[in-house]
PAMAR-324734 format. One record per residue (C-alpha): residue in three letters; x, y, z. Coordinates in steps of 0.2 Angstrom, whole numbers, padded with zeros to 4 digits, always signed. Layout:
<pts>
ALAXYZ;...
</pts>
This chain:
<pts>
MET-0175-0410-0060;ARG-0172-0427-0049;LEU-0157-0436-0044;VAL-0151-0451-0051;ARG-0133-0454-0047;ASP-0125-0452-0030;TYR-0106-0453-0036;ALA-0097-0446-0050;ARG-0078-0442-0054;ILE-0074-0429-0065;ARG-0056-0427-0071;VAL-0052-0407-0078;PRO-0036-0401-0086;ALA-0025-0388-0082;THR-0030-0371-0091;THR-0020-0354-0094;VAL-0025-0339-0103;LEU-0010-0336-0116;ALA-0015-0318-0121;SER-0027-0303-0119;SER-0030-0290-0130;ARG-0037-0271-0127;ASP-0051-0275-0137;GLY-0059-0288-0127;GLU-0053-0304-0135;LYS-0043-0317-0124;LEU-0038-0334-0129;GLY-0039-0350-0116;VAL-0028-0365-0117;ALA-0031-0382-0111;LEU-0014-0394-0106;ASN-0012-0410-0103;MET-0012-0410-0084;CYS-0026-0414-0074;ASP-0034-0415-0056;ASP-0046-0430-0053;TYR-0061-0424-0042;ALA-0074-0440-0034;ILE-0088-0434-0027;THR-0100-0444-0016;VAL-0118-0438-0012;THR-0120-0443+0009;VAL-0132-0442+0023;GLY-0116-0434+0036;GLN-0108-0417+0035;SER-0096-0413+0019;ARG-0079-0415+0020;ALA-0065-0415+0008;MET-0050-0428+0007;ILE-0036-0417-0005;THR-0020-0426-0009;GLY-0005-0417-0021;PRO+0000-0398-0022;ASN-0015-0394-0018;LYS-0019-0401-0003;GLN-0013-0385+0009;VAL-0021-0373-0002;PHE-0040-0378-0001;PRO-0052-0380+0015;GLN-0054-0401+0018;ASN-0072-0395+0022;GLU-0088-0389+0016;SER-0078-0373+0011;HIS-0068-0382-0004;PRO-0071-0374-0020;THR-0079-0390-0026;ILE-0092-0391-0014;GLU-0095-0374-0013;ALA-0098-0374-0033;ILE-0109-0389-0030;PHE-0119-0381-0016;ALA-0120-0364-0029;THR-0125-0372-0043;LEU-0139-0383-0031;ASP-0146-0365-0027;ILE-0147-0359-0043;LEU-0155-0374-0049;GLN-0165-0373-0033;GLU-0164-0390-0027;PRO-0158-0395-0009;HIS-0142-0399-0004;ALA-0135-0413+0004;GLY-0119-0421+0011;ILE-0104-0420-0001;SER-0087-0434+0000;LEU-0075-0426-0010;ILE-0060-0435-0011;GLY-0046-0425-0025;GLN-0031-0430-0030;THR-0022-0416-0039;ALA-0006-0412-0050;ILE-0010-0394-0054;PRO+0000-0383-0044;PRO-0010-0368-0036;ALA-0007-0349-0038;ALA+0006-0353-0056;GLY-0006-0345-0067;LEU-0013-0364-0072;GLY-0030-0361-0066;ALA-0032-0374-0051;ARG-0047-0366-0042;SER-0055-0365-0059;ALA-0053-0384-0062;ALA-0060-0387-0045;VAL-0076-0375-0049;VAL-0080-0381-0066;ALA-0079-0400-0057;GLY-0091-0397-0045;ILE-0103-0388-0056;ALA-0102-0402-0070;ALA-0104-0416-0057;VAL-0120-0408-0052;ARG-0124-0409-0069;HIS-0118-0429-0069;LEU-0129-0432-0056;TYR-0144-0426-0060;GLY-0143-0436-0076;TYR-0139-0422-0090;PRO-0153-0411-0090;ALA-0157-0404-0107;GLU-0157-0387-0101;PHE-0139-0389-0092;THR-0127-0388-0108;ASN-0111-0382-0107;ASN-0117-0364-0109;GLN-0125-0364-0091;ILE-0110-0371-0084;ILE-0098-0355-0091;GLU-0110-0344-0085;ILE-0112-0351-0068;ALA-0094-0353-0067;ARG-0092-0334-0074;LYS-0104-0330-0055;LEU-0091-0342-0045;GLY-0075-0332-0052;VAL-0070-0341-0068;SER-0066-0332-0084;PRO-0076-0337-0100;GLU-0061-0344-0108;ARG-0055-0353-0093;ALA-0071-0364-0092;SER-0074-0369-0111;ALA-0054-0372-0113;ILE-0060-0387-0097;LEU-0076-0390-0104;SER-0068-0395-0122;GLY-0051-0395-0123;ASN-0040-0387-0132;GLY-0040-0370-0137;CYS-0055-0357-0135;GLY-0055-0338-0141;TYR-0066-0326-0132;TRP-0072-0309-0135;GLN-0085-0296-0126;ASN-0089-0279-0127;GLN-0102-0268-0117;ASN-0116-0277-0127;SER-0111-0296-0131;SER-0099-0310-0129;HIS-0094-0323-0139;ILE-0083-0338-0139;TRP-0077-0349-0151;PRO-0067-0365-0153;VAL-0049-0364-0158;GLU-0041-0381-0165;LEU-0022-0378-0160;ALA-0007-0387-0170;ALA-0005-0405-0162;ASP+0014-0404-0167;LEU+0018-0387-0160;PRO+0029-0391-0146;ALA+0028-0384-0129;THR+0037-0383-0113;LEU+0028-0378-0099;MET+0040-0368-0084;LEU+0033-0374-0066;PRO+0043-0360-0053;GLU+0050-0372-0039;PHE+0039-0356-0027;GLY+0022-0349-0031;LYS+0017-0332-0030;ASN+0022-0321-0014;ARG+0014-0305-0015;ASP+0021-0290-0004;GLN+0017-0271-0003;HIS+0029-0269-0018;THR+0024-0266-0035;TYR+0036-0272-0050;SER+0035-0264-0068;VAL+0038-0277-0081;GLY+0038-0274-0097;PRO-0013-0297-0157;ILE-0022-0311-0152;SER-0026-0313-0171;ALA-0008-0317-0177;LEU-0006-0326-0161;LEU-0018-0340-0166;ARG-0010-0340-0183;GLY+0005-0345-0175;LEU-0003-0357-0163;THR-0014-0366-0177;ASN-0003-0365-0194;ASP+0011-0354-0193;PRO+0025-0357-0178;GLN+0038-0347-0185;ILE+0029-0329-0181;LEU+0028-0332-0162;THR+0045-0327-0160;HIS+0038-0310-0166;VAL+0023-0310-0158;CYS+0026-0316-0141;PRO+0035-0301-0135;THR+0021-0288-0141;PHE+0009-0296-0126;LEU+0018-0288-0109;VAL+0015-0293-0093;PRO+0006-0278-0082;GLN+0012-0270-0067;THR+0013-0283-0054;GLN+0013-0286-0033;ASP+0022-0303-0034;GLU+0040-0304-0036;ARG+0040-0322-0044;VAL+0029-0315-0057;ALA+0041-0299-0059;TYR+0056-0312-0060;SER+0046-0322-0074;ALA+0043-0306-0083;HIS+0062-0304-0083;ILE+0068-0321-0088;LEU+0052-0319-0104;THR+0060-0303-0108;ALA+0079-0312-0109;LEU+0070-0326-0118;HIS+0062-0315-0133;LYS+0078-0307-0132;ALA+0085-0324-0140;GLN+0071-0326-0152;TRP+0063-0339-0142;PRO+0042-0338-0142;ALA+0038-0340-0124;LEU+0021-0331-0114;MET+0016-0332-0097;CYS+0003-0341-0091;GLY-0011-0330-0086;SER-0006-0321-0073;GLY+0011-0331-0069;PRO+0024-0335-0064;ALA+0023-0350-0074;PHE+0026-0348-0093;ILE+0026-0358-0110;VAL+0040-0358-0122;PHE+0034-0364-0139;ALA+0048-0376-0139;ARG+0056-0394-0134;LEU+0071-0388-0123;GLU+0086-0396-0125;SER+0094-0402-0107;ASN+0107-0386-0106;MET+0094-0375-0107;CYS+0082-0385-0094;ALA+0098-0387-0083;MET+0100-0366-0083;LEU+0083-0360-0082;LYS+0084-0375-0068;GLU+0098-0364-0057;GLN+0084-0349-0058;GLY+0071-0359-0052;TYR+0059-0365-0063;VAL+0056-0386-0067;ALA+0054-0389-0085;HIS+0039-0402-0090;GLU+0036-0407-0108;THR+0017-0401-0112;SER+0003-0402-0126;TRP-0014-0398-0126;GLY-0026-0405-0117;THR-0042-0414-0119;GLY-0057-0407-0110;LEU-0067-0411-0095;GLU-0069-0432-0094;VAL-0083-0442-0083;VAL-0070-0454-0076;SER-0087-0466-0069;ALA-0104-0461-0063;THR-0115-0474-0056;
</pts>
């Protein structure tokens, strides 16, 4: 392959895994919150300049997940490394179950594809496979690339990914905790995909009954445990809500009135009216 561009700007959405089953099924969705990464090939040392909530989270050098993903992809393609200048404008909060690191990794892999001029063999499936090797779950990677929803099924012998067209008019409010995860030595106990898909695509009335069936497993994070406590209370009050991935952010499938938002604000959560996001976008590549 041959490098045909030296610049790419990649916009990647937040994603979350809303549910998983014991049968190996998972549901990933993209949200309308994005990080923006500008990648320039240079001859100098690799460096990163990041603004937004991930400024203090990811290293601002060659160890940034996007730059690491670029180099790992080049290794897989057996292409030489070059210096990378990365500028990131981030909006996805870290450690909230919204895939901030996943977005950074997929941005790096996709940037290589664009910089090399879309080789025919470099398909979305290959991006998903490279992302999997770098710790990004297939359902997240697929949702990042294509937007909307993505179903994923796996057993010992095979796996399958399929697109899910979520109802465009389904209301959703993303609840972001004011404080991220804070792991300690304690373990906190908190107490099927097909039905959930039906509720998210064309029958939202059943969500109040389906959401409580997806329990949060034990966690070593106090904030996640508290979010699970809030979810339990919401379920008892007939509110359809699910944890975002491993939390502590969660989604309520409804538009919340100001008094409800104020009540949750007192508990440490900030409401963001949301919708399903579009897939990865190359804003510019020259």
